C-alpha positions as CSV (number, residue, x, y, z in Angstrom):
1,M,101.0,139.4,101.9
2,R,101.8,136.9,99.1
3,Q,100.5,133.4,99.4
4,K,102.6,130.5,98.3
5,H,101.0,128.2,95.7
6,N,101.9,124.6,96.5
7,T,102.1,122.3,93.5
8,P,101.7,118.6,93.9
9,E,104.9,116.5,94.1
10,G,104.2,114.6,90.9
11,E,103.9,117.9,89.0
12,K,107.2,119.1,90.4
13,R,109.0,115.9,89.3
14,D,107.4,116.2,85.8
15,L,108.6,119.8,85.4
16,K,112.1,118.9,86.6
17,A,112.3,115.9,84.2
18,E,111.2,118.2,81.3
19,A,113.8,120.8,82.2
20,D,116.5,118.1,82.5
21,Q,115.5,116.7,79.1
22,L,115.5,120.2,77.5
23,V,119.1,120.8,78.9
24,R,120.3,117.4,77.5
25,N,118.8,118.2,74.1
26,I,120.5,121.6,74.0
27,K,123.8,120.2,75.0
28,R,123.5,117.5,72.3
29,Q,122.8,120.1,69.6
30,T,125.6,122.4,70.6
31,R,128.4,119.9,70.6
32,R,127.9,117.7,67.6
33,K,130.8,115.4,66.5
34,F,131.4,114.8,62.8
35,N,133.2,111.6,61.7
36,A,135.8,111.7,58.9
37,E,133.3,110.7,56.2
38,E,131.0,113.5,57.1
39,K,133.8,116.0,57.1
40,I,135.0,114.8,53.7
41,R,131.5,114.9,52.3
42,I,131.0,118.5,53.5
43,V,134.4,119.7,52.2
44,L,133.8,118.1,48.8
45,A,130.4,119.7,48.6
46,G,132.1,123.1,49.1
47,L,134.9,122.3,46.6
48,R,132.3,121.3,43.9
49,G,131.0,124.9,44.1
50,E,127.3,124.0,43.4
51,D,126.2,125.9,46.6
52,S,127.9,128.7,48.4
53,I,130.0,127.8,51.5
54,A,127.6,129.8,53.6
55,E,124.7,127.8,52.3
56,I,126.5,124.5,53.0
57,C,127.4,125.6,56.5
58,R,123.8,126.6,57.3
59,R,122.5,123.3,55.9
60,E,125.0,121.3,58.0
61,G,124.7,123.4,61.1
62,I,128.4,124.4,61.3
63,H,130.3,127.7,61.4
64,Q,132.2,128.8,58.3
65,N,135.5,128.9,60.2
66,L,135.1,125.2,61.0
67,Y,134.4,124.4,57.3
68,Y,137.6,126.3,56.3
69,K,139.6,124.5,58.9
70,W,138.4,121.1,57.7
71,S,139.1,122.2,54.1
72,K,142.7,123.2,54.9
73,E,143.3,119.9,56.8
74,F,141.8,117.9,53.9
75,L,144.0,119.6,51.3
76,E,147.1,119.4,53.4
77,A,146.6,115.7,54.1
78,G,146.1,115.1,50.3
79,K,149.2,117.0,49.5
80,K,151.3,115.1,52.1
81,R,149.9,111.8,50.8
82,L,150.7,112.6,47.2
83,T,154.3,113.6,48.1
84,G,154.8,110.5,50.2
85,D,155.4,112.4,53.5
86,T,153.1,110.2,55.5
87,E,153.4,106.7,56.8
88,R,150.6,104.3,56.2
89,E,148.7,103.6,59.4
90,A,148.4,99.9,60.4
91,G,144.9,98.4,60.5
92,S,143.5,96.6,63.5
93,N,144.3,93.1,62.1
94,E,147.9,94.2,61.5
95,V,148.2,95.5,65.1
96,K,146.8,92.3,66.5
97,A,149.3,90.2,64.5
98,L,152.2,92.5,65.5
99,R,151.2,92.2,69.2
100,T,151.0,88.4,69.0
101,E,154.4,88.3,67.3
102,S,155.8,90.6,69.9
103,A,154.5,88.5,72.8
104,Q,155.9,85.3,71.2
105,L,159.3,87.0,70.7
106,K,159.4,88.2,74.3
107,E,158.6,84.7,75.5
108,A,161.3,83.2,73.3
109,L,163.8,85.8,74.6
110,A,162.9,85.0,78.2
111,E,163.5,81.3,77.6
112,V,166.9,81.9,76.0
113,L,167.9,84.2,78.9
114,L,166.8,81.6,81.4
115,E,168.7,78.8,79.6
116,N,171.8,81.1,79.4
117,R,171.7,81.8,83.1
118,L,171.3,78.1,83.9
119,L,174.3,77.2,81.7
120,K,176.4,79.9,83.4
121,K,175.5,78.6,86.8
122,S,176.4,75.0,85.8
123,V,179.8,76.0,84.3
124,I,180.6,78.1,87.4
125,G,179.5,75.4,89.7
126,D,181.8,72.8,88.0
127,G,184.9,74.8,89.0
128,P,187.7,73.3,91.2
129,L,186.4,71.5,94.2
130,G,182.8,72.5,93.3
131,E,183.4,76.1,94.4
132,R,181.5,78.9,92.8
133,G,183.7,81.5,91.1
134,D,182.8,85.0,90.0
135,I,181.9,85.7,86.5
């Protein structure tokens, strides 16, 4: 008959914590996000031709298919920009200014509509014998 070996509770918690940490580290390494600057740097390194694409991909920890996808997107975006096919994206300051202006215009429109409605009511109310007529 097999005997069960009981481990102390503290040791169980330590092993669980180590296992959880290992899983978190593996997940972090498998799904790395690259920002635009990193993608451009990697694509430009490949376009320079100093190292092979395979070497660059190994060094950066990416698959070659991902490199070629980024390269294609990079070149197509440059081509569109040079031909003028793309619109310039607004910066955050411009967006804030446009939102402020939009809010002010909406407020002004609401005031004008309210004033218009009040004027219509006053004109209609001043009809014969103070009766309200239809518009």
